[in-house]
KEKE-3310 file (N, C-alpha, C; in steps of 0.2 Angstrom, whole numbers, plus 5000, padded with zeros to 4 digits):
npx = (4969:4979:4980:4985:4992:4992:5004:5002:5013:5017:5007:5007:5020:5017:5007:5015:5023:5014:5011:5023:5025:5013:5016:5028:5023:5014:5022:5030:5019:5016:5028:5029:5020:5023:5030:5047:5047:5038:5044:5054:5065:5076:5071:5079:5087:5087:5077:5068:5060:5044:5038:5047:5064:5071:5082:5081:5070:5075:5085:5077:5071:5082:5088:5097:5101:5101:5095:5082:5079:5078:5067:5057:5058:5052:5059:5065:5066:5069:5058:5058:5047:5050:5057:5047:5039:5047:5047:5033:5032:5041:5035:5024:5012:4994:4983:4975:4983:4995:4991:4988:5000:5007:4999:5001:5014:5013:5015:5016:5010:5020:5017:5004:4989:4977:4959:4954:4948:4943:4936:4921:4906:4896:4904:4911:4899:4897:4908:4905:4893:4898:4903:4902:4913:4930:4936:4943:4949:4961:4975:4985:4997:4997:4993:4982:4967:4954:4945:4935:4929:4932:4943:4952:4957:4962:4976:4984:4982:4976:4971:4981:4992:5002:4994:5002:5009:5001:5001:5001:5013:5023:5020:5020:5034:5039:5032:5030:5018:5010:5017:5018:5005:5003:5001:5008:5020:5033:5030:5020:5025:5035:5026:5019:5029:5033:5021:5020:5032:5028:5017:5023:5029:5022:5022:5035:5041:5034:5033:5027:5027:5041:5045:5040:5046:5060:5059:5056:5068:5077:5073:5072:5082:5078:5068:5075:5083:5074:5069:5079:5079:5071:5059:5043:5025:5010:4993:4982:4968:4954:4958:4962:4967:4978:4978:4985:4977:4979:4970:4959:4964:4968:4963:4955:4953:4943:4950:4945:4945:4937:4937:4938:4940:4950:4961:4973:4970:4961:4955:4942:4944:4940:4937:4931:4925:4930:4927:4917:4923:4932:4922:4915:4926:4928:4916:4918:4930:4925:4916:4925:4931:4920:4919:4930:4931:4921:4919:4912:4919:4935:4944:4960:4969:4978:4981:4985:4980:4977:4975:4974:4961:4967:4978)
npy = (4761:4775:4786:4802:4809:4824:4831:4839:4848:4850:4857:4869:4874:4876:4886:4896:4899:4904:4916:4923:4926:4933:4944:4949:4953:4963:4973:4977:4982:4993:5000:5004:5014:5026:5041:5048:5061:5062:5057:5064:5063:5065:5065:5062:5060:5048:5039:5024:5015:5013:5023:5021:5015:4999:5000:5013:5011:5003:5011:5021:5014:5009:4997:4983:4983:4971:4962:4968:4966:4952:4950:4955:4946:4935:4926:4914:4922:4929:4942:4955:4963:4976:4980:4978:4989:5000:4998:5000:5014:5020:5017:5024:5019:5017:5015:5003:4997:4995:4986:4976:4973:4968:4957:4949:4946:4938:4944:4953:4969:4982:4995:5006:5009:5005:5003:4998:4982:4978:4989:4993:5001:5000:4998:5010:5018:5014:5018:5032:5032:5029:5041:5053:5046:5041:5031:5019:5009:4996:4986:4972:4976:4989:4999:5012:5010:5016:5030:5039:5056:5061:5053:5057:5068:5065:5062:5068:5079:5069:5070:5078:5071:5062:5048:5037:5037:5035:5026:5018:5014:5020:5034:5035:5034:5044:5056:5071:5077:5066:5058:5067:5066:5054:5049:5039:5036:5029:5016:5013:5013:5003:4992:4992:4989:4976:4969:4971:4964:4951:4949:4950:4938:4930:4935:4937:4937:4946:4960:4972:4972:4971:4983:4993:4990:4992:5006:5011:5007:5015:5028:5030:5029:5026:5017:5007:5003:4998:4988:4979:4972:4961:4959:4951:4953:4948:4950:4960:4962:4973:4989:5003:5019:5033:5050:5065:5077:5090:5099:5098:5093:5082:5065:5050:5035:5020:5007:4997:4982:4976:4962:4960:4949:4935:4934:4939:4948:4962:4975:4984:4998:5006:5020:5023:5035:5035:5042:5057:5069:5066:5062:5074:5082:5074:5077:5090:5089:5082:5091:5101:5093:5091:5104:5105:5095:5086:5074:5058:5047:5043:5035:5028:5035:5028:5012:5008:5008:4996:4984:4967:4957:4948:4954)
npz = (4857:4862:4876:4879:4893:4901:4913:4929:4931:4918:4913:4921:4916:4903:4905:4911:4900:4891:4898:4898:4884:4882:4890:4884:4872:4876:4882:4871:4863:4871:4872:4859:4857:4863:4861:4859:4863:4873:4884:4887:4878:4864:4847:4835:4819:4812:4816:4814:4821:4827:4840:4856:4857:4861:4869:4874:4883:4892:4897:4903:4913:4920:4918:4911:4894:4886:4895:4895:4882:4881:4889:4881:4871:4876:4884:4897:4911:4927:4934:4944:4956:4958:4947:4937:4942:4939:4925:4922:4925:4916:4904:4905:4910:4913:4927:4925:4915:4922:4932:4924:4918:4930:4933:4922:4924:4935:4948:4963:4965:4972:4974:4979:4969:4964:4966:4982:4985:4997:5003:5003:4997:5007:5018:5019:5022:5035:5042:5041:5049:5061:5066:5079:5083:5080:5067:5056:5043:5043:5037:5041:5039:5043:5034:5030:5025:5023:5030:5043:5045:5057:5062:5053:5058:5070:5074:5065:5051:5040:5027:5021:5020:5009:4999:4998:5010:5020:5032:5047:5054:5047:5049:5063:5065:5058:5056:5063:5069:5071:5079:5090:5095:5101:5117:5125:5118:5116:5121:5113:5099:5101:5103:5091:5082:5086:5083:5069:5065:5069:5061:5048:5046:5039:5027:5021:5008:5001:4990:4994:5008:5010:5004:5013:5025:5021:5018:5031:5038:5031:5034:5048:5061:5074:5072:5067:5078:5087:5079:5078:5090:5088:5094:5097:5096:5099:5091:5101:5112:5114:5121:5131:5124:5124:5118:5112:5106:5093:5092:5101:5113:5127:5125:5130:5124:5120:5112:5098:5088:5074:5065:5047:5040:5040:5055:5051:5042:5035:5046:5055:5064:5078:5089:5105:5117:5134:5145:5150:5147:5137:5127:5125:5119:5108:5101:5098:5090:5079:5074:5070:5060:5051:5045:5038:5028:5016:5011:5017:5021:5019:5007:5006:4994:4986:4983:4989:4985:4981:4990:4994:5001:5010:5014)
capx = (4971:4983:4978:4991:4990:4997:5005:5001:5019:5018:5002:5010:5025:5013:5004:5020:5026:5009:5011:5029:5023:5008:5020:5032:5019:5011:5028:5031:5014:5016:5034:5029:5015:5026:5035:5052:5046:5034:5048:5060:5071:5077:5069:5084:5085:5086:5073:5064:5056:5038:5039:5053:5068:5072:5088:5078:5066:5080:5088:5072:5070:5088:5089:5101:5097:5101:5090:5075:5078:5076:5060:5052:5058:5048:5064:5063:5070:5065:5057:5056:5041:5053:5059:5040:5037:5051:5045:5027:5033:5045:5031:5018:5006:4989:4981:4973:4988:4999:4988:4988:5007:5009:4995:5005:5021:5012:5019:5012:5012:5022:5015:4997:4987:4971:4955:4955:4941:4940:4933:4914:4901:4893:4909:4911:4894:4897:4913:4902:4889:4901:4905:4909:4919:4935:4936:4947:4950:4968:4977:4990:5003:4996:4990:4976:4963:4949:4944:4930:4932:4935:4949:4956:4960:4964:4983:4986:4978:4977:4970:4987:4997:5001:4991:5007:5012:4995:5002:5002:5020:5027:5018:5022:5041:5042:5028:5030:5011:5007:5021:5016:4998:5003:5003:5013:5023:5038:5027:5015:5029:5038:5021:5018:5035:5032:5015:5022:5036:5024:5012:5027:5031:5018:5023:5042:5043:5029:5036:5024:5030:5048:5046:5038:5052:5065:5058:5057:5075:5081:5071:5071:5086:5074:5064:5081:5085:5068:5068:5085:5078:5067:5053:5037:5020:5004:4988:4979:4961:4952:4961:4962:4973:4977:4980:4985:4975:4982:4964:4955:4968:4969:4958:4956:4948:4944:4952:4942:4946:4932:4940:4934:4942:4955:4964:4979:4967:4959:4950:4939:4947:4936:4939:4925:4927:4929:4924:4913:4927:4934:4916:4914:4931:4927:4911:4921:4934:4920:4913:4930:4932:4915:4920:4936:4930:4915:4918:4910:4924:4940:4948:4967:4968:4982:4978:4984:4974:4976:4977:4970:4958:4971:4985)
capy = (4768:4777:4793:4806:4813:4830:4831:4846:4852:4852:4862:4875:4876:4879:4893:4901:4901:4909:4922:4926:4928:4939:4950:4952:4957:4969:4977:4979:4987:4999:5004:5007:5019:5031:5045:5050:5068:5061:5055:5069:5061:5068:5060:5060:5060:5041:5034:5020:5012:5017:5024:5020:5009:4995:5003:5019:5009:5000:5017:5025:5009:5008:4990:4981:4982:4964:4959:4970:4963:4945:4951:4956:4940:4930:4921:4912:4926:4932:4949:4957:4968:4983:4981:4979:4995:5004:4998:5004:5021:5022:5016:5028:5015:5020:5011:4997:4994:4993:4980:4970:4971:4964:4951:4944:4943:4934:4947:4958:4976:4985:5002:5006:5012:5003:5003:4992:4978:4978:4995:4993:5007:4999:4999:5018:5021:5012:5023:5038:5032:5029:5047:5057:5041:5040:5025:5018:5002:4995:4979:4970:4980:4996:5003:5015:5009:5021:5033:5044:5063:5062:5049:5060:5074:5062:5062:5073:5080:5063:5072:5082:5066:5058:5042:5031:5038:5034:5020:5020:5013:5025:5040:5034:5035:5049:5062:5074:5078:5059:5056:5071:5064:5048:5050:5034:5035:5024:5010:5012:5011:4996:4987:4992:4986:4969:4967:4971:4958:4945:4949:4950:4931:4926:4939:4939:4937:4950:4966:4978:4972:4972:4990:4997:4989:4996:5013:5013:5007:5020:5034:5031:5026:5024:5011:5001:5001:4994:4982:4974:4968:4955:4957:4949:4955:4945:4955:4960:4964:4980:4992:5011:5022:5040:5054:5072:5080:5096:5104:5098:5091:5075:5060:5043:5031:5013:5004:4991:4979:4972:4959:4959:4943:4931:4938:4943:4952:4969:4976:4990:5000:5012:5023:5026:5038:5031:5047:5062:5074:5064:5062:5081:5084:5071:5080:5096:5087:5080:5097:5104:5089:5092:5110:5105:5090:5085:5066:5055:5042:5044:5029:5030:5035:5023:5006:5008:5008:4989:4979:4962:4956:4944:4958)
capz = (4856:4868:4878:4882:4900:4903:4920:4931:4930:4911:4912:4924:4912:4897:4907:4912:4893:4888:4901:4895:4877:4882:4893:4879:4867:4879:4883:4864:4861:4875:4870:4852:4856:4866:4857:4863:4866:4879:4890:4887:4874:4857:4842:4831:4812:4808:4819:4811:4826:4830:4848:4859:4856:4867:4873:4878:4888:4897:4900:4907:4918:4924:4918:4906:4887:4885:4899:4893:4875:4883:4891:4875:4867:4880:4887:4904:4915:4933:4934:4951:4957:4958:4940:4934:4944:4935:4918:4922:4925:4910:4899:4906:4910:4917:4932:4922:4911:4927:4935:4919:4918:4936:4932:4917:4927:4941:4953:4967:4964:4978:4975:4978:4964:4961:4971:4986:4985:5004:5005:4999:4999:5014:5024:5020:5025:5042:5045:5042:5054:5068:5069:5080:5085:5075:5064:5050:5041:5042:5036:5046:5037:5045:5029:5032:5018:5023:5037:5043:5045:5064:5062:5049:5062:5077:5075:5061:5045:5035:5020:5019:5019:5002:5000:4999:5016:5025:5035:5054:5056:5044:5052:5070:5066:5053:5055:5069:5072:5073:5085:5096:5097:5105:5123:5127:5111:5116:5122:5107:5094:5102:5102:5084:5078:5087:5079:5062:5064:5070:5055:5042:5046:5034:5021:5020:5001:4997:4989:4998:5015:5010:5003:5019:5029:5018:5019:5038:5040:5028:5036:5055:5066:5080:5070:5066:5084:5089:5075:5079:5096:5086:5098:5093:5100:5096:5092:5108:5111:5116:5127:5131:5122:5126:5113:5114:5099:5092:5091:5107:5119:5129:5124:5132:5120:5120:5105:5096:5082:5071:5059:5041:5037:5044:5060:5048:5036:5036:5052:5056:5070:5081:5096:5109:5123:5140:5150:5148:5144:5130:5123:5123:5115:5101:5098:5095:5084:5074:5071:5066:5054:5046:5042:5034:5023:5014:5010:5024:5023:5014:5005:5005:4986:4982:4985:4995:4981:4979:4995:4994:5007:5014:5015)
cpx = (4974:4980:4984:4988:4995:4997:5003:5007:5020:5012:5004:5015:5022:5010:5009:5023:5021:5010:5017:5028:5018:5012:5024:5028:5016:5016:5029:5026:5014:5022:5033:5024:5017:5031:5041:5051:5042:5038:5054:5066:5071:5075:5075:5082:5084:5082:5068:5059:5050:5039:5046:5057:5069:5077:5085:5074:5070:5084:5084:5071:5076:5089:5094:5097:5096:5095:5083:5074:5075:5069:5055:5053:5055:5053:5062:5068:5066:5064:5054:5050:5044:5055:5052:5038:5041:5049:5038:5027:5036:5040:5024:5012:5001:4987:4979:4979:4994:4997:4989:4996:5009:5005:4999:5011:5020:5015:5014:5014:5014:5020:5008:4995:4980:4966:4955:4948:4939:4935:4926:4911:4898:4898:4910:4906:4894:4902:4909:4897:4892:4903:4900:4915:4924:4935:4940:4947:4958:4969:4982:4997:5003:4994:4983:4972:4957:4948:4938:4933:4935:4942:4954:4960:4962:4971:4986:4981:4979:4976:4976:4992:4996:4999:4996:5010:5007:4996:5004:5009:5024:5026:5021:5030:5044:5038:5028:5023:5009:5011:5019:5009:4998:5006:5008:5017:5028:5035:5023:5020:5033:5033:5020:5023:5035:5027:5017:5027:5033:5020:5017:5029:5028:5018:5030:5044:5039:5033:5033:5027:5037:5050:5045:5044:5058:5065:5059:5064:5079:5079:5072:5076:5083:5071:5070:5083:5080:5068:5073:5084:5074:5062:5047:5031:5014:4998:4984:4972:4960:4956:4961:4968:4972:4981:4980:4983:4977:4976:4960:4958:4968:4963:4960:4950:4949:4945:4949:4943:4940:4935:4935:4935:4946:4958:4970:4976:4965:4955:4948:4941:4943:4938:4933:4928:4926:4927:4921:4917:4930:4928:4915:4919:4931:4922:4914:4926:4930:4917:4918:4931:4926:4916:4925:4936:4923:4913:4917:4916:4929:4944:4955:4968:4973:4980:4981:4978:4973:4979:4972:4967:4962:4978:4987)
cpy = (4771:4784:4796:4810:4818:4831:4838:4851:4854:4858:4869:4878:4879:4886:4898:4903:4906:4916:4926:4929:4934:4945:4953:4956:4963:4974:4981:4984:4993:5004:5008:5013:5026:5035:5047:5057:5067:5059:5059:5067:5064:5063:5058:5060:5053:5036:5031:5016:5016:5017:5024:5014:5005:4998:5009:5017:5006:5006:5020:5020:5007:5000:4989:4981:4975:4961:4961:4967:4955:4945:4951:4950:4934:4925:4920:4916:4928:4939:4951:4962:4975:4985:4982:4987:5001:5004:5001:5011:5023:5021:5020:5024:5018:5014:5004:4993:4991:4987:4974:4968:4966:4957:4946:4942:4939:4937:4952:4965:4979:4992:5002:5010:5010:5003:4997:4988:4977:4983:4996:4999:5006:5000:5007:5021:5019:5016:5029:5038:5031:5036:5050:5052:5040:5033:5024:5010:5001:4988:4978:4973:4987:5001:5006:5015:5014:5024:5038:5051:5064:5059:5053:5066:5071:5063:5067:5074:5075:5065:5076:5077:5062:5051:5036:5031:5036:5027:5021:5019:5018:5032:5040:5035:5041:5056:5065:5075:5071:5057:5060:5069:5058:5049:5046:5032:5029:5017:5008:5010:5005:4991:4986:4988:4978:4966:4966:4965:4952:4944:4947:4942:4928:4930:4941:4940:4942:4957:4972:4978:4974:4980:4994:4996:4992:5003:5015:5012:5013:5027:5035:5026:5023:5017:5005:4999:4996:4987:4976:4970:4962:4954:4956:4950:4952:4950:4954:4963:4971:4983:5000:5014:5030:5044:5061:5076:5087:5101:5104:5095:5084:5071:5053:5039:5024:5010:4998:4989:4975:4969:4958:4953:4939:4936:4942:4947:4959:4969:4983:4992:5006:5014:5026:5029:5035:5036:5053:5067:5072:5064:5069:5084:5080:5074:5087:5094:5085:5086:5101:5100:5090:5099:5110:5100:5088:5077:5063:5050:5041:5038:5032:5029:5031:5016:5003:5009:5000:4985:4974:4960:4952:4948:4958)
cpz = (4862:4869:4881:4888:4901:4910:4922:4930:4922:4909:4915:4919:4906:4899:4907:4905:4890:4891:4899:4889:4878:4885:4888:4874:4870:4880:4876:4862:4865:4873:4863:4851:4859:4862:4862:4867:4873:4885:4890:4883:4867:4852:4837:4824:4809:4812:4815:4815:4828:4838:4850:4857:4862:4872:4877:4884:4894:4901:4905:4913:4922:4924:4912:4899:4885:4889:4897:4886:4876:4885:4886:4870:4871:4883:4894:4909:4921:4932:4941:4951:4956:4951:4936:4936:4940:4927:4917:4921:4919:4904:4900:4906:4915:4922:4930:4919:4916:4930:4930:4918:4924:4935:4927:4920:4933:4947:4957:4967:4971:4979:4974:4972:4961:4967:4975:4987:4992:5006:5000:5001:5006:5019:5025:5023:5033:5045:5046:5048:5061:5071:5074:5082:5079:5073:5058:5049:5039:5040:5041:5044:5040:5040:5031:5025:5017:5030:5037:5045:5052:5065:5058:5052:5069:5078:5071:5055:5040:5028:5017:5018:5012:5003:5001:5006:5022:5028:5042:5057:5053:5048:5059:5071:5062:5053:5062:5073:5074:5079:5091:5099:5101:5112:5126:5121:5111:5117:5116:5101:5095:5101:5095:5080:5080:5084:5072:5061:5064:5063:5049:5041:5040:5027:5019:5013:4997:4996:4993:5005:5015:5009:5009:5024:5027:5019:5026:5040:5037:5032:5044:5059:5072:5078:5070:5073:5088:5085:5076:5086:5094:5091:5094:5098:5096:5096:5098:5107:5113:5122:5126:5129:5123:5120:5115:5107:5099:5093:5098:5113:5120:5127:5126:5129:5120:5113:5104:5089:5080:5065:5053:5038:5042:5049:5057:5043:5039:5042:5052:5063:5072:5088:5099:5115:5129:5146:5146:5144:5137:5125:5120:5118:5108:5098:5094:5089:5078:5070:5067:5059:5049:5042:5037:5028:5022:5013:5017:5026:5017:5013:5004:4997:4983:4983:4990:4993:4979:4984:4995:5001:5012:5016:5023)
residu = (MET:SER:THR:THR:VAL:THR:SER:PRO:ALA:SER:LEU:ARG:GLU:ARG:GLU:THR:ASP:ILE:ARG:ARG:HIS:GLU:LEU:ALA:ALA:PHE:LEU:ARG:SER:ARG:ARG:GLU:ARG:ILE:THR:PRO:GLU:GLN:VAL:GLY:LEU:ALA:ARG:GLY:ALA:ARG:ARG:ARG:THR:PRO:GLY:LEU:ARG:ARG:GLU:GLU:VAL:ALA:GLN:LEU:SER:ALA:VAL:GLY:VAL:THR:TRP:TYR:THR:TRP:LEU:GLU:GLN:ALA:ARG:SER:ILE:GLN:VAL:SER:ALA:GLN:VAL:LEU:ASP:ALA:LEU:ALA:ARG:ALA:LEU:LEU:LEU:ASP:ARG:SER:GLU:ARG:ALA:HIS:LEU:PHE:ALA:LEU:ALA:ALA:ALA:THR:ASP:PRO:ALA:PRO:GLY:THR:PRO:CYS:PRO:THR:ILE:THR:PRO:ALA:LEU:ARG:ALA:MET:LEU:GLU:ARG:LEU:GLU:PRO:PHE:PRO:ALA:CYS:VAL:GLN:ASN:SER:ARG:TYR:ASP:ILE:LEU:ALA:TYR:ASN:ARG:THR:TYR:GLY:LEU:LEU:MET:CYS:ASP:LEU:ASP:ALA:ILE:PRO:PRO:GLU:ASP:ARG:ASN:CYS:MET:TRP:LEU:ALA:PHE:THR:ASN:ASP:GLU:TRP:ARG:ALA:ALA:LEU:ALA:ASN:ARG:GLN:GLU:THR:ILE:ARG:THR:MET:ALA:GLY:LYS:PHE:ARG:SER:ALA:MET:ALA:GLU:HIS:LEU:ALA:GLU:PRO:ALA:TRP:LYS:THR:LEU:LEU:GLY:ARG:LEU:ARG:ALA:ALA:SER:PRO:GLU:PHE:CYS:GLU:ILE:TRP:GLU:ARG:HIS:GLU:VAL:VAL:ALA:PRO:VAL:GLY:ASP:ARG:THR:LYS:ARG:PHE:VAL:ASN:ALA:HIS:VAL:GLY:GLY:LEU:SER:LEU:GLU:HIS:THR:ASN:LEU:TRP:LEU:GLY:PRO:SER:SER:GLY:PRO:ARG:LEU:VAL:SER:TYR:VAL:PRO:VAL:ASP:GLU:GLU:SER:ARG:LEU:ARG:LEU:ASP:ARG:LEU:HIS:ALA:LEU:ALA:ARG:THR:SER:ALA:GLN:ALA:PRO:ALA:ARG:PRO:SER:ALA:GLN:ALA:LEU:GLU:SER:VAL:PRO:VAL:THR:ALA)
# end
């Protein structure tokens, strides 16, 4: 009696085929539940299709009708994260549905939108207990995943910043308040860009990294000039940083990284005063923060809502 052995390649091909069919069925089901009125389209007199037509989804997503038709037919075509993002918006997917869409396509979601598994209740409690010392959790892309109240007022009012913009690189190059708070801004942004380039070497193909890089290039000529130098800076240990806070004035703080995973993963960043004047000013800043916010440690509401532990 002969035994058929399935090769790993055949198993992967079969899994990919199953994913394509599941993705196609999911897209059809989501398309058929949306009325034209929900997305600002006229229903028309001869509509027989429940929900939206394929060409309407293609129009809303800015993709070709033929290409979208092939996608719903489970054909073997490549789907970028940017196109999946457009489809998720066109089909009015909620957070869970969006995550399911990207999972079926075996793609990384470039836009934050789901809770970050790195930020546990225990970690939020730790951030609170560190007050009045400013503290936050960042990943190697400089996304701010969570922060305590004092950190929320250290360089700008982070609560007023859209979740998708809570990124130290983005704020250092585009936000006037954040820029003004950096006492040694030129040195700081050059170092940050070098660290970002070094970290990105392991994430060159990941949409979230490419999206941030594209946004920075489009928004900041200063970033473009620094980026073109191709400088690389390795992560460094603790060191003193100086800030000019809009509420309490100058602060000299010792910067400490506590890694929550591999050195390229998330880290808890804390700032401890190096002199008595800075300590007193941090106390005043903490008192201001307590009057303006109730939550002990604020997660970055996007996923920035979904940043994996190895981000």
